[in-house]
Every structure is written in C-alpha cells, then in structure tokens.
C-alpha positions as a printed Julia matrix, in Angstrom:
293×3 Matrix{Float64}:
 77.87  167.33   -99.46
 76.86  163.98   -97.92
 73.49  162.28   -97.79
 73.79  162.13   -94.0
 74.03  165.94   -93.89
 70.9   166.32   -96.03
 68.98  163.79   -93.92
 69.95  165.68   -90.78
 68.9   169.01   -92.33
 65.51  167.59   -93.35
 64.97  166.04   -89.91
 65.6   169.41   -88.21
 63.15  171.05   -90.62
 60.48  168.46   -89.83
 60.95  168.58   -86.07
 61.82  172.24   -85.53
 64.65  171.62   -83.07
 67.96  169.82   -82.73
 66.72  167.82   -79.73
 63.67  166.47   -81.59
 65.75  165.68   -84.67
 68.26  163.84   -82.49
 65.49  161.66   -81.09
 64.18  160.89   -84.58
 67.64  160.05   -85.92
 68.7   158.23   -82.76
 71.75  160.49   -82.49
 73.05  162.8    -79.78
 72.2   166.51   -79.94
 75.91  167.25   -80.23
 76.21  165.02   -83.31
 73.18  166.61   -84.99
 74.47  170.13   -84.26
 77.92  169.2    -85.62
 76.52  167.71   -88.82
 74.27  170.72   -89.35
 77.15  173.14   -88.77
 79.38  171.25   -91.21
 76.69  171.51   -93.9
 76.35  175.25   -93.36
 80.14  175.65   -93.49
 80.33  173.68   -96.73
 77.53  175.7    -98.35
 78.75  179.0    -96.89
 75.29  180.06   -95.71
 73.18  179.92   -92.57
 70.23  177.6    -93.03
 68.43  178.31   -89.76
 67.67  181.23   -87.5
 68.0   180.3    -83.82
 65.27  181.35   -81.4
 65.87  179.67   -78.06
 65.58  175.94   -78.68
 63.6   176.45   -81.86
 65.08  176.64   -85.36
 63.43  178.39   -88.31
 64.56  178.24   -91.91
 66.29  181.27   -93.34
 65.31  182.49   -96.79
 68.14  180.52   -98.41
 67.28  177.48   -96.31
 63.69  177.65   -97.52
 64.8   178.05  -101.14
 66.87  174.84  -101.12
 64.38  172.74   -99.16
 62.69  171.19  -102.23
 66.07  170.4   -103.81
 67.23  168.74  -100.6
 64.1   166.58  -100.48
 64.73  165.57  -104.11
 68.39  164.87  -103.28
 67.33  162.6   -100.4
 64.81  160.77  -102.59
 67.31  160.15  -105.4
 69.93  158.97  -102.9
 67.4   156.52  -101.5
 66.61  155.2   -104.96
 70.31  154.71  -105.73
 70.8   152.79  -102.49
 67.69  150.67  -103.09
 68.83  149.75  -106.61
 72.26  148.76  -105.38
 70.79  146.63  -102.59
 68.4   145.1   -105.13
 71.36  144.16  -107.34
 73.32  142.68  -104.44
 70.31  140.54  -103.48
 70.5   138.76  -106.85
 67.1   140.05  -107.99
 66.63  140.91  -111.64
 66.38  144.59  -112.56
 64.28  143.92  -115.67
 62.25  140.81  -116.42
 60.33  140.0   -119.62
 57.59  137.43  -119.11
 55.41  135.57  -121.59
 52.41  133.54  -120.4
 49.21  131.93  -121.54
 45.85  132.55  -119.87
 45.25  129.12  -118.36
 45.38  130.76  -114.91
 42.66  133.37  -114.25
 43.57  137.03  -114.63
 42.69  137.91  -111.04
 45.19  135.31  -109.81
 47.91  136.74  -112.06
 47.13  140.29  -110.91
 47.43  139.27  -107.26
 50.73  137.43  -107.83
 52.22  140.35  -109.78
 51.04  142.82  -107.13
 52.83  140.82  -104.44
 55.88  140.41  -106.67
 56.21  144.2   -106.95
 55.87  144.51  -103.2
 58.61  141.91  -102.71
 60.88  143.23  -105.49
 59.94  146.92  -105.94
 62.99  147.69  -108.1
 62.26  144.98  -110.71
 60.64  146.27  -113.9
 58.27  143.8   -115.57
 56.9   143.39  -119.09
 54.14  140.8   -119.6
 53.19  139.29  -122.96
 50.11  137.08  -123.45
 50.55  134.31  -126.02
 49.1   130.89  -126.94
 50.85  127.96  -125.21
 52.61  126.66  -128.35
 54.21  130.05  -129.03
 55.81  130.29  -125.58
 58.92  128.09  -126.11
 59.97  129.96  -129.26
 59.65  133.31  -127.48
 62.25  132.13  -124.95
 64.38  130.42  -127.61
 64.48  133.58  -129.73
 65.3   135.65  -126.6
 62.16  137.74  -127.05
 61.4   137.11  -123.36
 63.37  135.86  -120.36
 60.85  133.33  -119.07
 57.53  131.81  -120.12
 54.74  130.17  -118.1
 51.88  128.06  -119.33
 50.53  124.78  -120.67
 53.24  124.63  -123.31
 54.4   121.42  -124.99
 57.05  119.51  -123.08
 60.45  119.98  -124.68
 63.9   118.74  -123.85
 66.17  121.12  -121.97
 68.53  122.97  -124.25
 71.75  124.82  -123.53
 70.16  128.26  -123.59
 66.85  127.48  -121.91
 65.6   125.37  -119.04
 62.28  123.56  -118.7
 60.71  123.27  -115.25
 57.45  121.46  -114.56
 55.44  123.31  -111.92
 52.19  121.34  -111.66
 49.75  119.05  -113.41
 46.61  120.94  -114.44
 43.29  119.18  -114.86
 41.79  119.61  -118.34
 38.05  119.12  -118.79
 35.97  118.63  -121.92
 33.04  121.0   -121.42
 30.01  122.46  -123.11
 27.18  124.76  -122.14
 24.41  123.01  -120.12
 21.94  123.45  -123.0
 24.37  122.15  -125.65
 23.33  118.79  -127.24
 26.49  117.06  -125.95
 25.57  118.0   -122.37
 22.25  116.2   -122.78
 23.79  112.84  -123.71
 24.33  110.17  -121.06
 27.33  108.91  -123.0
 29.29  110.93  -125.55
 31.18  109.03  -128.25
 33.98  110.22  -130.51
 31.47  110.41  -133.36
 29.32  112.72  -131.23
 32.28  115.04  -130.69
 33.14  115.11  -134.37
 29.57  116.0   -135.31
 29.66  119.22  -133.25
 31.84  122.32  -133.45
 35.03  122.16  -131.44
 36.5   125.4   -130.05
 40.27  125.17  -129.75
 43.49  127.16  -129.41
 45.05  128.91  -132.41
 48.69  129.96  -132.7
 51.2   131.26  -135.21
 53.39  128.68  -136.92
 55.84  129.87  -139.57
 53.85  133.13  -139.82
 50.61  131.22  -140.47
 47.69  131.02  -138.04
 46.83  127.38  -137.36
 44.53  125.48  -135.0
 46.03  123.27  -132.31
 45.18  119.62  -133.12
 41.41  119.87  -133.55
 39.43  116.65  -133.25
 37.23  117.64  -136.19
 37.35  119.72  -139.35
 34.45  121.72  -137.93
 36.09  124.07  -135.44
 36.53  127.59  -134.15
 40.02  128.57  -133.03
 41.07  131.46  -130.8
 44.46  132.5   -129.39
 43.24  132.7   -125.78
 41.59  130.21  -123.45
 39.32  132.96  -122.1
 37.84  133.54  -125.55
 37.3   129.81  -125.93
 35.61  129.62  -122.52
 33.27  132.49  -123.32
 32.34  131.0   -126.72
 31.55  127.66  -125.07
 29.41  129.4   -122.44
 27.55  131.08  -125.3
 26.8   127.65  -126.77
 29.03  127.9   -129.85
 30.61  124.48  -129.31
 32.59  122.24  -126.98
 36.2   122.56  -125.82
 39.0   121.18  -123.67
 39.75  123.82  -121.02
 41.99  124.07  -117.92
 40.21  123.75  -114.58
 41.74  126.91  -113.01
 40.14  129.04  -115.72
 36.68  127.44  -115.65
 36.23  126.52  -111.98
 33.97  129.53  -111.37
 31.89  128.88  -114.51
 31.44  125.24  -113.45
 30.36  126.35  -109.99
 27.82  128.75  -111.51
 26.64  125.97  -113.86
 27.55  128.01  -116.92
 29.58  125.02  -118.11
 29.17  121.27  -117.78
 31.67  118.45  -118.13
 30.39  116.11  -120.84
 30.14  112.31  -120.36
 33.03  111.25  -122.54
 35.64  108.66  -121.56
 38.44  111.22  -122.08
 36.65  114.24  -120.64
 39.11  114.49  -117.73
 42.84  114.51  -118.35
 45.99  116.4   -117.42
 48.43  118.84  -118.94
 51.66  120.14  -117.43
 51.92  123.79  -116.43
 55.58  124.65  -116.78
 58.16  127.4   -116.76
 60.7   127.81  -119.54
 63.63  130.02  -118.57
 66.41  131.48  -120.66
 69.99  130.85  -119.61
 70.22  134.42  -118.3
 67.06  134.05  -116.21
 68.01  130.76  -114.54
 68.64  131.17  -110.83
 67.22  134.68  -110.65
 65.54  135.62  -107.39
 62.4   137.0   -109.06
 62.04  134.07  -111.47
 62.42  131.64  -108.59
 59.88  133.48  -106.44
 57.36  133.64  -109.28
 57.67  129.93  -110.08
 57.14  129.04  -106.43
 54.03  131.24  -106.19
 52.5   129.72  -109.34
 53.29  126.22  -108.12
 51.73  126.93  -104.72
 48.55  128.26  -106.32
 48.17  125.28  -108.66
 48.72  122.86  -105.79
 45.58  124.24  -104.14
 43.57  122.96  -107.12
 45.05  119.46  -107.27
C-alpha cells in the first residue's frame, strides 16, 4: 500500500468523483482510476459504489476512512521530519537565556521560529547571566543567550557577540537619588542597591554589588519591579526598561557612570555550532537589538 494510493482514495472521497479528484491532484482521470483500482485490488475489496459519474463509499470503504486519514497524516509527518533533517535544522534544541530582553519580544521570536522550523522541539531555561556559560560548558543546554561575561572560545563551545546593550543606572522618580542634580559614589553607597544574584559553587551570591547594603534577585524583571516600587537603585538593560522609562516609572540618575554598555552574546556548544535554527535565532536577536542602538 503506497501513500499515493491513500492520497488518491482520500481525494475521491472529498470530491465525490474521479474527474474532480483528478483536477485536485493535477492528474488525468485515467491515472486516478488506475491508482484507485490498484488499491482495491491490493486490499481485495471494493471501496466505492459507482452511480453514473458519482462515487459513494461502500461499508468497508467507510470503515477504513479514519485509518486512511491517519495514515496520510503520519506519512506527511515522516516526510516533513526527513526534509527538516536534510535542511540542516536541529530536531531538538535546548536554550538557556537571561531576561535582559522583554518577554513579549522572546515570545514573538519563538513563535516565528516555530513557524519557520515547525519540526524543531524547543526547551527554554531562564537563568542569571553568570550561570549561562556553565550551562553550555556542562552540556546542560545547547546554546545560551544573554548579558553573560565575555569568555575565551573553548574547544567545545563558541562565543559570539551579537550586540552592545545600553545599561542604565536607574531609580524610581521619587527615590532620593532621582532628586539629586549630581550623584556621587558616596550617594550610591548610602542607598540600597538591587542587583543580580546567581549560584556559584552551590552558593547564592550577589553579582559585584557597589555596597554592602543590597537586595539581590536572579532575574532582571524582579530587579526592575523592585526599583519601580522604590526599594533601591539598580543597573538595568535598556531593552527591559524602555517602556518603564517612557511611562516615567523609572528615571536615569545623574551619575557619571549611569550610562554604559554590556555585550549581549550567544554561547554555543560544539554540537550546536552551524545549526540552522541556532543561526536563525542569533540573527533575529541581533536584528532586534540593533533597533535599540
């Protein structure tokens, strides 16, 4: 039994005649009739009752209709997976990322990724920037994206800079630091800093706080929300806070180092390098970040 026979059978069922099925399949009526007859011969049953130019399913034809539709669907999936493999696209991809890019941007990119590569299965893990390189190094994930520390390329992983991301030192408009015409380092130290936390040797630590008086969270979004609530000041990536700045929920303080840059990068395992999906994703992230530069 061939997939072409099943497709022909299903087309005749949909259209009700050989002539209509032939038009749908872009085949001659003789070819459709021959394929249909060969299927009936192979199965040893009559699938249709003929009434003039119209065909109606027999009882046995009706009983196998659902199975034939399932057969056609599975055959299509097999073909799609094989074509997906031949295209060089990954079948399974494990991604780690930080949250320096807004969630709605990530959702849109991943939605379009699945449209472009429907046969690729994805797993996404959210982690602090400093944990991302080790996740790739330990082969927990295939690729990581974020504001991770710059590291030298190693034999089993590859570091690719995608864009420079503006970092801003911000506070809530009513915070004391936002009221100062000039903020000194002593001013920063005298107020609570909100910074990134990450796991290091199974211990939760804060990422290089400027002061001993700090709050540390594992996500930039949590830091942003705490700053908006007036809990302290923080260094945050522009993509994540652009909307809050526009709505005047946050304010860049007047400090000489209140505007600086970090590198948003991709870190790929040896197995992930050169993959079609990894390459597409890096290009999409780079294109988005370029719109903010």
